[in-house]
N, C-alpha and C positions, 0 to 999 in steps of 0.2 A: 544562470546561475541556479545548480541544482540544490535540490532539496537533501539534506543529510537525513541518513536513517538512523534512528535510535532504537534501542531495546523496547520503549513503549509504544512503537508504530502500531504494531500488531493490535494491542489492547483496546486502541481506539475503535476498531471494528469488532473485537470480541468482547470486551466488557467495558463499555462506557464508564461505568462508576469507578473501576479500577484505573483507568487512565486518566480520569480528571483527579483522583487522587495521587497517582504518580507525577502529573505535571504540576498541581499545585506544590507538592513537596519539592519538585525540582526549582519552581520560581522561588520559594522561598530561599532555598540554598543559594540561588543566584544572588537574591536580594543580599542575604547575609555575607556574601563574598565581597560586598562592595563593588561589584560590577558598575562599570560606566555605561551599559545600556541604558539609552534614554526611553526608560519605561517605568510604569508605577507598577514594580514587581509585586510590592505588598499587597495592593488591591488586586492585582491582576490574579495573583493566589487565591484571594478569598472569593472572587468571583468564580473562578475554576472550580473551587471547593462546593461553592452554594449550587453550582450546576449539578455536581453529583449529589447533593444532599437533596436538592429539589425532585430528583429521580426516586430516592428512597422514600421521601414523603409522598409522592405519587402513589407508588405501589402500596405503601402502607396505608392510603387513604382507599384505595381500590379493597385490600384485603378487609378493612374496617366495614365498608360496604358489604362483603361477602357475609361478615360475620353477624352482622345486624340483620340480614336477611335468613341466615340459618337459625338465628334465634329466634325471629319471628315465626319461621316455619316448626319450630320446637316447640313455643310457647304460646302463640296465638290460637284462641279458641276457634276461630273461624277459619275454616278450610278453603274457603272461597279463592283468596288472592294466592294461595300457594303456587298456584301454575305460573302466575305471573311472577312471583318471586324468583321461581326456578329458571327463568326465562332471562331475568337481570342478573342472577347468580352466575347463569353460563357465559354472559356477556363479559362480564368484570373478570371471572377466571380466564377468559381468552385474552383479555388485555394484561391482566398481570403475567401470564405465560409468554406474551410477546414482549412485555418489558425484561422479564427474567431472562430471555434468549438473547436480548441486546445487551445485557448487564448481570450475569450471572451471579457476582458478588453481591448483589443486594440481598438475595436470600438470607446470607449472614448478617446482614447490618438491619433487618426487620425488628422492630419493636414489638412482637405479637401483643404483649400485654397491654401496650399503649394502645394499640388498634382495639384491643377487647373492650378495653374500659371505655373509648369513644362509641364503640357500636352499642355496647349494654347502656349506655345512657340515653342514645338515641331509641333503643327498644323499649325501655321502662316508660319514657315519655309516649311513645307511640301507642304502646298498649293501654296507658292510662287514658289518652285522649280517644282512640278509637274503640275500646272494649270496656273502658271505664273500671280498670283493675289494675292494681299493683301487680308487679310479677315479681318473684325472688330468684334472680338470676346467680349463678355461680361466681365466687369472687375472683378467680382465676379463668382464662380462657379453657373452656370444657373440650376446643377442638384442636388436634395437632394441625400444624400448618400443612403437612400433606394432605390431611383430609379437606381443608379449606380450598386448596387449590384443585383438588380431584373432581374432574369434569361430570364423573358418574356418580358422587356421593352426596347424599343429603340425610338430614337426621330422620331416623324412623323408617326410611325406606332402603330397600335391599340395593346394594351396589348393582348399578345397571352395568350390563356388558358394553364393553368399548367398540 
């Protein structure tokens, strides 16, 4: 018995998030149609949707880590850990890039301000605990997503050649 080819087959390989959204929509439509397929279509649709949401959450978490370290570079008085922070930022940026290659549509679904709020809270605690001072951070994310993802950009440093 051969596999039927559907319009969304290419999405699985080119954009996993778009594929999960499409498959969840199709499963819900099948459930509404009253299909007699012996599957728990409603819950299957939710699980497939959750797989896509977990991809978004993972990237958003990585973005929050990058933002937190960019903020530390910008606001910490001690310059010693900057090199370590840059190494971590580079690793997270690489992970983000790989995930966006697998699911390009994640980029449009990221909540940058939510990631920033998480990062800012971490930085406030970190600087208070390690430097004994409060830091006044901007209300909104001061970094554009393109800067956050740019492997050659760091606050206060000239852009490095690629």
